[in-house]
N, C-alpha and C positions, 0 to 999 in steps of 0.2 A: 578706589580710595576708601579708607575706613570712615565711619561716622562716629560721632560722640553721642552717648546717652548719659546725661547728667540728671540724677534724680534725688529728690529729698527722700528721707527714710520714713520717719513716723507719719502715719496717715497718708502716705503716698505709696512708696514701695511696700511698706509694712502696714498691716491693718486688717487684711483678709488673707489668711494663711494659704488658702487654696489658690487665690489669685497670684500671690507671691511665688508659689511653687510652679504655677503654669508659666509665668513670665520667666522664671529662672531656667526652665527647660527650653523655652524658645531661644533665650539669649545664649545658653550653653551650646546649643546646636550651631549657632552662628558666631561663636566667641571670637574668631579671628577677624570678623568683619567690623568690629567696633571697639572703641575705648569706653569702658564703663567707669563712671565717676559717681561717687556718693557725695551729695552736698547736704550737710545736716547742721542743725544747731547744736547737736550733741558734741561733747568732747571726743577726742580721738579714742580714748580708752573705752568710753561708754558706747561709741559707735561700733567698735570692734566686738565688744561683748554682744551687742544686738545682732551683729552679723553671724556669730556662732550660735546664738540662741535661736535665730530664725532660719539658720542654714542658707544664708544669702551667698551669692557668688562673691568671690574675692574681686574687688574693683581694681582697676589700673591706678586710680588716684582717689584719695580721700580729700574732700574739702570739709573741714570741721569747724566748730565754733563760729557758725554763721559766716564762714568765709575768711576767718582770721588765721587759719592754719591749713596748709596743704601738705599731704603726706604721699609718698611714693615708696612702696616696699618698706614701710614702717619708718622711713626717714623723713623728718620734717624739712620742708623747703626753706633754706636759710635766706635765699634771695628774696622771697616773698616776705619773710619775717623782717628783713632789713627795710624793704620798700614801705611797708605799712607802719613802721616805727617813726616815720617822718612826722614831726610836729605833734606827736602823740603824748599827752600828759595824763596818764591814768591816775596818778595819786591825787591830783587836783580834782579831777572829775569824780573820783570815788568819794572824796571828802564832801563834796557838794551834794552828791546824790544821797549819801547816807543821812543827810539832814532832813530828808523827806520821810516822815513816819509811815506814809502810805506805801513805801517801797521796802520789801524784805529781800535781803541778799539771797541769791541762789546758792547752792552748795559750792564749796571750794572746788570740787571736781569740775564744775561747769564754768569756772572762771579760768582765764588764762591771761598772760601779759597784755593781750590786745582785745580782751573781751570782758566788759564789766556788766554783770547780769543780775537783774532783780525780778521779783514777782510783784505785780501791782495788786495789793491786798483787796481793793475794792474797784473792780473794773469800771464801774459806773463813774468813778472819779478820775477818768483818764485825763481830764483837763489839767491835772497837776503836772503832767508830762510837759505841757506847754510852759508852765512856770519854771520847770527844771531847765528846759531849753533856753529860756530867757536868761537865767542866771549863767549858764555856760556860755551863751553868746556874748553876754556883757563882758566876759573875760577874754573874748577873742579866741576861744579854744577851738581847735580843729577836731571834729568828731562827727558821727552820725548816730541817730537813735532809731532803733527798729522796735516797733510794738506789734506783737503777733499773738494770735490765739486768745485774745482778750485778757492776757495776764503777763506775758513774757516781755520784759523790757531789756533790750541789749544795747549797750553803748559801745561803739566800735570806732577805730580810726576812720577818718573821712574817706580813705581810699581802700577800705576793706569791707567786702560783703560777698555773698555767694556769687552774685553776677559778675563782679570784677575778678574774682578768683577763677571762675570758669572761663572768662575771656582770656585771662593770662594763660591758662592751660591750653585753650583752643589755639591761640597763636603759637604757643610753644610746640604744639603737635602739628601745626600747619593744616588745620581742618577749617574749611570755610563755614560761614554761618548757616548756609543752607544744608549742611550736613551735621548740624549740631541741634539736638533736641533736649530741651530742659523740661523737667516735670516737677510740680509742687502743689501744695495745698494751703499755704498760710502766708501771713504777712511777711515773714522773713524770706519768702521765696520771690517776692515781687521783683527784687533786683535781678533775679535770674531772667525774668521775662522782659527786662528793659534793654537787653543786649543785642536785639535784632536777629536773634537766632529763632529757630522753630520752638514753639512752646506748647505744652499740654498741661492744662489745669484739670486735675481730677474732679469728678462730680461732687465729691464730699468736701470741697474746699471751704475754708473759713470765710465768713462774711467780708472781711477786709480785702481778701484776694478777689472775691467775686465782684465787689464794688470797683476795685481797680480795673479788672478785666472789662467790665461794662463801660468804663470810661476810656478804655484804650483798645477798642476793637481793631483787629488787624488780621489779614490773611495768614500771617505767621503764627497766630495764637489760636488754639483749639480748646474749647471747654468740653471735655468728654462727657458722654452719656453715662459712663460707668465710673464706679468709685475705686479707690485704692489701685492696686497693680492692674486690675482690669482696665482702668482708665489709661494707664501707661501703654498697655498692649494696643488699645484702641487708637491712641495717639501715634504710635509707631506705624500702625497700618494706615492711618489717615494720611500721614506724610510719606508713605511708601518707603519706609526704611526697613520694615520687617516684612519680607516676602515669603 
């Protein structure tokens, strides 16, 4: 049976060119043994550009926009799109969030119908995010907010994130959790590690992910000694998926 390797891009698969090249070679030699999935906060177009720039392997599936979009052979998954549209009120959420001067909208390219993204101008003032949540909750809105890398604020449907998207694909492909390895480095990867699969956190992880890991120790989770794609290789070997 095949296994799944689902990995974040920036600062996980990408970040050390030699490490990325080494991993690419190992995976290419065993390409028929796995489903390769890229799970990223980037938009689909931005992720594809990065793939070409860094000469990454073509994945079987793309999970982009922090789990709000799924692509297979350049086609967006319309079932997933319909599923996460349930109870989603982006216009109201955007209107409220824009009233917070500490938040600056990310570029239009990084927004999509299910992802409202901002930069927190002063990371030390992250307490304003709790105030924003309070206002959204008072209106009974269904959403989730993901804060990562000390500045990225993503507001998504309540049932859309990287972890839920990978679980959807895993079930679609009939791959068990013990043959699914997820890899990441930041707060928007935490949901990847909450799905009972195998997980590798690369050594260069952001503080918010390290803190989460230390509070959720599990035999299924491995914090690698190496950074970037070296850490992914280490995780594959640790879980005996790459022989």
